[in-house]
N, C-alpha and C positions, 0 to 999 in steps of 0.2 A: 352194466355199470361196472369199471374196473373196481378190484377187491379192496385197494386203500383208498378208495373216495367213500364219502359218508356224505348222503344228502336227506336233509329232514326237512318235511313241509307240514306248516302250521298254519290253519285258518281258524277263523273266528270272527265274530260281531265287533262291532267298536267298542272300546274300553274293556275288552275282556282281558287286556293285559299280554298280548301275543307278542307286541312288538318287543317290550321290555324283557319278557320272557325268552323269546329267540335271540335277543342280544345277549343275554347271560348264557345260554346254551352255548352260542356260537364262540363266546370268550372261553370257554370252559373247555370246549373242546378244539380249540384252535382251528374254527373253521371261518370262512366266509360268511356275510351277514345280508341277506336282500330284502328290504321293505318295500314290496311290489305298491302298496298304497301309495307311497311318496311319488312312483311313476307316473300314477293317475292323477295326483296332485300336481304334478310339474306342467302335465300337459294342460290342466286346468288353468293353472297360472298363466300358460304362454297365450292360451286363447283369449284369456281375458284382457291380458296386455296387449293383444292385439287389435281388441275392439271387435272380437268375433262374438253374435248373438248365441247364447248357449242353448237356443231353440231351434238355431238353425243346423240340423242333422247334418249336411254335406260338410259344411263348414267346419262342424266340430271334427268330425271323420278326416277332414283334410289336414286340420291342426293337427291331431295325434300322428296322421303318417308324415310330416313335415318336421314336427319337432325333434331336434337332435338332443337327445337324453344321455346325460353321465350320471353315475350314481355309485357312492363309496360303498365298497363291501366290507369295509372296515368297522365292526360293532363298538370300537372304542372312538372312532372319528367319523361319525355320519356327516354326508353332506349329497347334495343333489344340484347339478347344473342343466340347465335348460338353452338351449342354442346360445351356450357358452358363459351364461350369465349365474351366478351361484342365487339359488332361490330355497336354500335349505330352512330358513326362518320364514321366508315369505308363503312358503306354500302351508303353513299352518294357521294361517290367519283365518277367521270365522266367515269371510267372503269364500275362499277356497272350500273350506268344509261345505258351506252351502251350496256350490256348484258343482264338485266332483262328482255328484252322480249324473251329470248331463253326459260326462265322459264314460264313466263305469257302466252305464246301462245300454250303452251302444253296442251291439255284438262285433261291429265292425271295428272299433275302438280296442275292444277287449282281443279281438284276433291278431291285431298290430301288436299290443303292449304282451300279449303272451308269447308271441313269436321270439320278442326281444329277451325276455324274462328266462324261457328256456335255454336261449343263447348265453345269458350269462350265468346260469347254473350249469350248464355243459362246459363252460370255461373256467371252472372254480378247480384248479389243482387237486387240493385235499378235500375239496367237496364244500357244502355250504347248507347255511339253515335258511329258507325263504319263508316268509309270511305274509299273508293276505286273506282273500276271500276264496280263492279256487284254486289253491296251490295243489292241494290233497286230490283234487277231481280232475283237474285240467291242465294245469302248468306242469306239475311234476307227479302222476299218479303211479308213475313206477318208484318214487322215492323209498329208500330204505326204511324209514320212519315217517308215518303220518299221522298227524293229531288233530283233533278239533278241540278248542280250546274256548269254554263258554263260562259266563256269570250270569248272575241275576241282573236284570235290568237297573235295579236302585243302585247296585253295587258300581256296574260299567259306567253310569253317569257319574257317580262320585268320585270315581277313579279320573275319567276325562276332566272334572271340573279341577281335580287337584292338579293336572299335567298341564293344565290353562292358567293355573295360578289364580282361579276364582275369578278370571276376567269376564265371563260370560255370565248371562242372567239365564231364568230356568226354561225360558220358551229357546232359547237360541241351543242350550244344551241339549235339549230333549231333540232340538232338528239335528243337531250334529250327530247325535247317537241313535235315536230311535228312528227318526225319519231317514235319514240315510241307510240303515239297516233295511227298512221297508223298501227302499227304492232299488238297493243293490240286489236284494232278496228276488227280486222279478226275473233276474237274468241267472245268477246264481245260489246254490243250497249253503251256507254256511252256518247253519244253526242245528242240522242233523248230520250225524257222523255216517258217511259213505261206507260200503262194505270194505274192511280192511282198514278202517280209519278208527284209530283210538279216541274216545270222548275224555276229556278232563275237564270237570267242573271246577274252576278255580275261585268260585264264589268267597270261600273262607279260608283259602290260601293266601299266605303272603308270598311275595315275589320270588324269596328265596325257597320256599316252599314247593311253587310251581316249576321252576327252575329245577330242583331236584328232582321232582315227579316226572320232567321230561328225560333228564338224564338216568334215571331209573329204567325209564322205558326203553330208551335207545341200548342201555346195556342189556337188556333182556332180548331185544327184537333184531338189532343190528349188526350183531357180531356174530 
């Protein structure tokens, strides 16, 4: 990797604060920002819009392969388009959250999206902060800084509820956070830091504190 580029990989479970923290770090360092989870959600939106049965493995794989994905890398102006349609808001709907594991747990789908994510990371001129489930171990294992951000389940659910404006009940909230984590963990490990990955517990940290902790880690290890 060129010396003038900086790649930061952040993984973590749902509601750990990794998206907000990654945006803040990217903003502070003048880097691009990649929300890989939005790519899985966009594919999920596309297959549901096309009437594909999420249990039809071959159809889900085909939908992933055929999806034309575009994603903003600006932490201050996030947007996602799939097949030419803006789905920035639509992919955050509860129905997408309830179905996205149908894409995320298929190895063929992950392989397709990982290839795209790697291309995006390589193309970022100054570097990028990429966050998701398998960035530190699969997508960018050679990143300059690799971090696993976690938090206690109760805190993660509370944060997700706040993000959704309190619009989901307790059962739907647990499905979005805990059930999705359980499903996705069958394919990737995002609860235990791999060798060379720094573990940061953000349970008792504010967003600002989390961002600063990551910036401190970057200062110690990346330059």
